[in-house]
N, C-alpha and C positions, 0 to 999 in steps of 0.2 A: 582633089585631095589637097587639103590645106596643111602645110607644115607648121608645127608648133614651136620648134626649137627646143623641145623638151624630150628627154629620155628618162625612163623610170626603171627601177629594179623591183618589180612586184615579187614578194617572197613566195616560196613554194607553198601550195595550199590556198593561194589567193588568186584572184583575177581582177583586172581593172576594166570597168565598163565605161566606155566613152558615151556620154549621154548629151542630149540637146540642152541648151540653156532656155529656160521657159520664157524669159524676157525677149530673147531674139525670135523665138517662135511666135509669141503672141503679138509683138509689135511689128515684126518684119517678115514673118513667114519663113525664117531660116531654121533648118532642122538638120539632124544627122541622118543621112540616107540609110545606113545599116544599123541604126540605133537600137539597142546599144551596140557599139563596136567593142570588140574584145581585145584586150592587151593581156596575153598570158604571161605566166611567171618566167618563161624562158626567153621572152623577147627583150632585146637590149637596144634596139634601134630607136630612131626618132618617132615619136607619136605623131601621126598625121590623122586629120579628121576629114571624113568624106561628107561634105555639106551639100545641101540642096536648097535652092531658093524656090519656095512654093508660091511666092507672090508674083505679081506682074511688074513690080518695080525692081530696078537694079539695086544691088546692095554691095557696097564696097567694104572689103575687109582690110583693116590697117594693122600694121605691126603693133602688137601689144593688146589687141582686142581680145576679149574673153569670148571664145566661139563655142566652147563645149565644157563639160565638166567630167572629171574622172572619179568614179565611185569604186573603191576597192572593197571586194566582198570575198568571204571564204568560199572555197569550192570543195564540194564533197568528192572524194576519189572513189570511183566505183569499179567493181569487177563485173564484167559482162559474162553471162553464161548462155551458150547457145542451147535452144530448146526446139523440139519438134513443133510445138504449137503454144500459143499464149492462152492464159486463162480467160474465160468469158467475163464481160462487163455489160452493164446496161447499155452503154453507148456503142460498144462493139467497134467496128471499123468505120463508123460514120465520120465523115470529114467536116470541112468548114460548113458552118450553119446547121449542123445536125442536132445541136442541142436546143435549137429554137431561138437563139439570140443572135 
């Protein structure tokens, strides 16, 4: 986990998504492990980024390096209703790879 030294106040109804920087990924194989990471509206601590080095070369992170980006998006608030069964679909309960791609 790489500390950023940054804290944010995401407004209610929004979330911050911590995403990889494409240049770091393309040039050095550096990515965000749990990308996107989630910063919810209630969090007020320091934003930390969980990075992974997918290359075979060491990569040094220096103070001030731009290691990720934060995308703030609206979040739909949902109410969940417990049901005895779900409606049928063509896919049904088919998991990973069940759609043929």
